[in-house]
C-alpha positions in Angstrom: -3.0 34.2 9.0 -1.6 31.7 6.5 -2.3 32.2 2.8 -3.3 28.7 1.9 -3.7 29.6 -1.8 0.1 29.6 -1.9 0.2 25.9 -0.8 -0.9 22.5 -2.0 -3.9 20.3 -1.0 -3.4 16.5 -0.6 -5.7 13.6 -0.1 -4.4 10.1 0.9 -6.7 7.7 2.7 -4.7 4.5 2.9 -1.6 3.6 4.8 0.2 2.8 1.6 -0.7 6.2 0.1 0.4 7.9 3.3 3.8 6.3 2.9 4.2 7.1 -0.7 3.1 10.8 -0.4 5.3 11.3 2.7 8.3 10.8 0.4 7.3 13.6 -1.9 5.5 16.1 0.3 8.5 17.7 2.1 10.3 18.2 -1.3 7.2 20.0 -2.7 6.9 22.1 0.5 10.5 23.2 0.2 10.2 24.0 -3.5 7.1 26.1 -2.6 9.1 28.1 -0.1 7.6 26.4 2.9 4.0 27.1 1.8 1.3 25.1 3.7 0.5 21.6 2.8 -3.0 20.5 3.9 -5.9 18.1 3.4 -6.2 14.4 4.4 -3.3 12.2 5.2 -1.9 9.7 7.7 0.8 9.9 10.4 3.7 9.9 8.0 2.4 12.8 5.9 1.6 14.7 9.1 5.2 14.1 10.3 6.4 15.4 6.9 4.5 18.6 7.4 0.8 18.0 6.4 -1.9 20.0 8.2 -4.6 17.3 8.5 -8.2 18.4 8.0 -9.9 15.0 8.6 -8.7 11.6 9.9 -7.4 9.4 7.1 -9.1 6.3 8.5 -12.4 7.6 7.1 -11.4 6.4 3.7 -9.9 3.0 4.7 -12.5 0.7 3.3 -12.3 -2.2 0.8 -14.5 -4.0 -1.6 -18.0 -3.2 -3.0 -20.1 -4.3 0.0 -18.0 -2.4 2.5 -18.1 0.8 0.5 -21.8 0.6 0.1 -22.2 0.6 3.9 -20.1 3.8 4.1 -21.6 5.7 1.2 -23.4 8.5 3.2 -20.3 9.3 5.2 -18.0 9.2 2.2 -20.3 11.4 0.1 -20.5 14.0 2.9 -16.7 14.0 3.3 -16.3 14.4 -0.5 -18.6 17.3 -0.6 -16.9 19.0 2.3 -13.4 18.4 0.8 -14.4 19.8 -2.6 -15.9 22.9 -1.0 -13.0 23.5 1.4 -10.3 23.1 -1.4 -12.3 25.4 -3.7 -12.5 28.0 -0.9 -8.7 28.2 -0.4 -7.8 27.6 -4.1 -4.4 25.9 -3.7 -1.8 26.0 -6.5 -2.3 22.2 -7.0 -4.4 19.4 -5.6 -2.7 16.0 -5.3 -4.9 12.9 -4.9 -3.0 9.8 -3.7 -4.3 6.5 -4.9 -8.0 5.8 -3.8 -9.2 6.5 -7.4 -12.9 5.9 -6.7 -12.9 8.7 -4.2 -10.2 11.0 -5.5 -11.0 11.1 -9.2 -14.5 12.6 -8.5 -12.9 15.3 -6.4 -10.2 16.0 -9.0 -12.8 16.4 -11.7 -14.8 19.0 -9.7 -11.6 20.9 -8.8 -10.2 20.9 -12.3 -13.4 22.2 -13.6 -13.1 25.0 -11.1 -9.6 25.9 -12.4 -7.5 24.1 -9.8 -4.7 22.0 -11.3 -4.9 18.3 -10.3 -2.4 15.6 -10.0 -3.2 11.9 -9.4 -0.4 10.1 -7.6 -0.5 6.3 -8.4 -2.5 5.3 -11.5 -5.7 3.3 -11.1 -5.0 -0.3 -12.0 -6.3 0.1 -15.6 -3.9 -2.7 -16.7 -5.7 -5.1 -14.3 -9.4 -4.1 -14.4 -11.7 -1.2 -15.5 -9.6 0.0 -18.4 -12.2 2.6 -19.2 -10.9 4.7 -16.4 -8.1 6.0 -18.7 -10.8 8.3 -20.1 -11.8 9.4 -16.6 -8.1 10.3 -16.1 -8.1 12.3 -19.3 -11.1 14.3 -18.1 -10.3 14.8 -14.5 -6.5 15.0 -14.1 -3.8 17.3 -15.4 -0.9 14.9 -14.6 -0.6 11.3 -13.3 2.4 10.1 -11.4 3.1 6.5 -12.4 4.9 4.1 -10.1 5.0 1.0 -12.3 7.0 0.8 -15.6 4.3 -1.0 -17.7 1.9 1.9 -17.2 4.0 4.4 -19.2 3.1 2.9 -22.6 -0.6 2.7 -21.8 -0.8 6.5 -21.0 1.5 7.5 -23.9 -0.6 5.5 -26.4 -3.8 7.1 -25.0 -2.2 10.6 -25.1 -2.9 11.2 -21.4 -0.2 13.3 -19.6 1.7 11.0 -17.2 5.3 10.5 -15.9 6.9 7.3 -14.7 8.6 8.3 -11.4 9.6 4.8 -10.2 8.3 3.4 -6.9 9.2 5.5 -3.9 9.8 2.4 -1.8 12.5 1.2 -4.2 14.7 4.0 -3.1 13.8 3.6 0.6 14.3 -0.2 0.9 18.0 -1.3 0.7 19.0 -3.5 -2.3 20.7 -5.8 0.3 18.6 -6.4 3.4 20.3 -6.5 6.8 18.4 -9.3 8.4 20.6 -9.7 11.5 20.7 -5.9 12.0 16.9 -5.8 11.9 16.6 -8.6 14.4 18.9 -6.8 16.8 16.9 -3.6 16.5 13.7 -5.5 17.2 15.4 -7.5 20.0 14.1 -10.6 18.2 16.1 -13.8 18.8 14.3 -16.8 17.3 17.0 -19.1 18.8 17.7 -20.9 15.5 14.0 -21.2 14.6 12.5 -19.6 11.5 11.3 -16.0 12.0 8.1 -15.3 10.1 6.6 -11.8 9.5 2.8 -11.9 9.5 1.0 -9.0 7.8 -2.8 -9.5 7.8 -3.6 -6.0 6.4 -4.0 -2.5 7.7 -7.8 -2.1 7.7 -10.3 -3.4 10.2 -12.0 -5.7 7.7 -8.8 -7.1 6.4 -7.6 -8.0 9.9 -11.0 -9.5 10.7 -10.9 -11.7 7.6 -7.2 -12.6 7.2 -5.7 -12.6 10.8 -7.5 -15.8 12.1 -6.5 -17.7 8.9 -2.9 -16.5 9.1 -2.6 -17.4 12.8 -4.0 -20.9 12.2 -1.3 -21.2 9.4 1.3 -20.1 12.0 0.2 -22.9 14.3 0.4 -25.4 11.4 4.0 -24.1 10.7 5.0 -24.7 14.3 3.7 -28.3 14.0 5.3 -28.8 10.6 8.7 -27.2 11.3 9.0 -28.0 15.0 9.1 -24.4 15.9 8.9 -20.8 14.7 8.7 -17.3 15.9 6.2 -14.8 14.5 6.1 -11.0 14.5 3.0 -9.0 13.4 3.6 -5.3 12.6 0.3 -3.5 13.3 -0.2 -0.2 11.4 -1.4 1.6 14.5 -2.5 1.1 18.1 -6.1 0.4 17.1 -5.1 -2.4 14.7 -2.6 -3.7 17.4 -5.5 -4.0 19.9 -7.6 -5.7 17.3 -4.9 -8.2 16.4 -4.2 -9.0 20.0 -7.9 -9.7 20.6 -7.8 -12.2 17.7 -4.7 -13.9 19.1 -6.3 -14.1 22.6 -9.4 -15.8 21.1 -7.6 -19.1 20.9 -4.2 -19.9 19.4 -2.5 -21.9 22.1 0.4 -23.1 20.1 1.5 -19.4 19.5 1.8 -18.6 23.2 5.3 -17.2 23.6 5.9 -17.5 19.9 4.0 -14.5 18.5 4.6 -10.8 19.2 2.7 -7.8 17.9 4.5 -4.5 17.4 3.1 -1.1 16.4 4.6 0.2 13.1 8.1 -1.0 12.1 6.7 -3.0 9.2 9.9 -2.5 7.2 12.1 -3.6 10.1 9.9 -6.7 10.7 10.0 -7.6 7.0 13.8 -7.2 6.9 14.2 -9.4 9.9 12.1 -12.3 8.5 13.0 -15.7 7.0 9.5 -15.8 5.4 6.4 -13.7 5.1 2.6 -14.3 5.2 1.0 -11.2 3.8 -2.4 -9.8 2.6 -2.3 -8.6 -1.0 -1.3 -5.0 -1.5 1.7 -2.7 -1.1 3.0 -4.9 1.7 3.5 -7.8 -0.8 5.7 -5.5 -2.9 7.6 -4.4 0.2 8.3 -8.1 1.1 9.6 -8.6 -2.5 11.8 -5.5 -2.3 13.3 -7.0 1.0 13.9 -10.2 -1.1 11.8 -12.4 1.2 10.0 -15.7 0.4 6.3 -15.1 0.9 2.8 -16.4 0.5 -0.1 -14.0 -0.3 -3.4 -14.7 1.3 -6.6 -12.6 1.1 -10.2 -13.0 1.9 -13.2 -10.7 1.6 -17.0 -11.1 1.5 -18.2 -13.4 -1.3 -20.1 -10.7 -3.2 -17.1 -8.4 -3.3 -14.9 -11.2 -4.4 -17.3 -12.3 -7.2 -17.7 -8.8 -8.6 -13.9 -8.1 -8.6 -13.1 -11.4 -10.2 -15.7 -10.7 -13.1 -14.0 -7.3 -13.8 -10.4 -8.6 -13.7 -8.2 -8.5 -16.8 -5.2 -10.4 -15.4 -4.9 -13.6 -13.5 -2.9 -12.2 -10.5 -3.7 -9.8 -7.6 -0.3 -9.4 -5.9 2.1 -6.8 -7.2 5.1 -9.1 -7.4 3.2 -11.4 -9.8 1.8 -8.5 -11.8 5.2 -6.8 -12.2 6.9 -10.1 -13.2 4.0 -11.2 -15.5 4.0 -14.7 -13.9 3.1 -16.4 -10.7 6.4 -16.3 -8.8 4.5 -15.7 -5.5 1.8 -18.1 -4.5 -1.6 -16.5 -4.0 -4.4 -18.1 -1.9 -7.4 -15.9 -2.4 -11.0 -15.9 -1.0 -12.2 -19.5 -0.8 -8.7 -20.8 -1.3 -7.3 -18.8 1.6 -6.8 -21.8 3.9 -4.4 -22.2 6.8 -3.1 -25.6 5.8 -2.3 -24.5 2.2 -0.6 -21.3 3.3 1.6 -23.1 5.9 2.6 -25.8 3.5 3.5 -23.5 0.6 5.4 -21.0 2.8 7.5 -23.8 4.2 8.4 -24.8 0.6 9.1 -21.2 -0.5 11.6 -20.8 2.4 13.8 -23.8 1.3 17.3 -22.6 0.4 17.2 -23.3 -3.3 13.8 -21.7 -3.8 14.8 -18.7 -1.6 17.9 -18.1 -3.7 15.9 -18.0 -6.9 13.4 -15.6 -5.5 16.2 -13.3 -4.3 17.4 -13.1 -7.9 14.0 -12.3 -9.3 13.1 -9.8 -6.6 16.5 -8.0 -7.2 15.7 -7.6 -10.9 12.3 -6.2 -9.9 13.8 -3.8 -7.4 16.2 -2.4 -10.0 13.3 -1.8 -12.5 11.4 0.3 -9.9 14.4 2.4 -8.9 14.3 6.0 -10.2 15.1 9.5 -8.8 11.4 9.4 -7.6 11.3 12.5 -5.5 12.9 14.7 -8.2 10.7 13.3 -11.0 7.5 13.7 -8.9 8.4 17.3 -8.0 9.1 18.2 -11.6 5.9 16.7 -12.8 3.8 18.5 -10.1 5.5 21.8 -10.8 4.8 21.4 -14.5 1.1 21.8 -13.9 0.6 23.8 -10.7 -0.7 27.3 -10.8 2.1 29.9 -10.8 2.1 32.6 -8.0 
């Protein structure tokens, strides 16, 4: 029987967290002599060697209203996770993003003598800055993926290490657009190829996909053509997206294709991108693509988040650059006509060239030996054998 106390426990509930953690998990596993890695994670972490205890989709919720509906199930899962991790007493627990869920678990585990690492800082620079004190109480080490976070933690005296963004080392500095199109067998026949990413969660697709597809139809009318590829995060989201398309977008017949996974290849192949806010917007920037960010959610959630906001942007490219280099159409302003019109402008050659320069600077600032730095930081706090 495996001795799980020699291993590490992980918890990642979002597709973005699954991707980030999958870059570090195999290195930690190797450094621990092949000791078991277990907990909650998605398909990439499982492929990298995670023994999954619960489905990661359980945690894929957004906004205040949506979380309230799921509170009983989330609290039950949290209790079970705390009890199970305490029972095996791993050398370290690594919570990946999802701070509202992970920090409570980390606090309980740290109080029980289990070292805790939080991978991806909460957005204390954007909203709820008081969470730096929660980090101090609950976490032994925080892995930072954005450069501006380092000073905040240093000034507060909270242990943290800037490791760079894992995606900056994965995504090439020079995208191979034609190679990606060949791999996808996508030939737009001289028409613009647009990547459409309406989100990875059920509610995101429900809110964003119809608006994005109407914007696609507007672009066909405006540009006289266009080919659109939608990378669904899994088969469930693919089926949901295809149902939305089937509900009535006649101008997209023969022009829109849904694929499962392959989001990086789709982004690399594109002339322009429509994207819901989140890690996908940063991925589009790292592929140096013109884009428009659109996002919609229930009015109450939007109002509460806006009141707590400290900065005027929501998309990572704008936050990292400190200015609105990427257009954002949020909530009531997430309208198909506006998205289509602005994306057509962003794709003009002179504008695209300027964006490539800015996104290349951003890419360089995020590039570090991420896996090595993350491994060293985790090892600095984990319990010795």
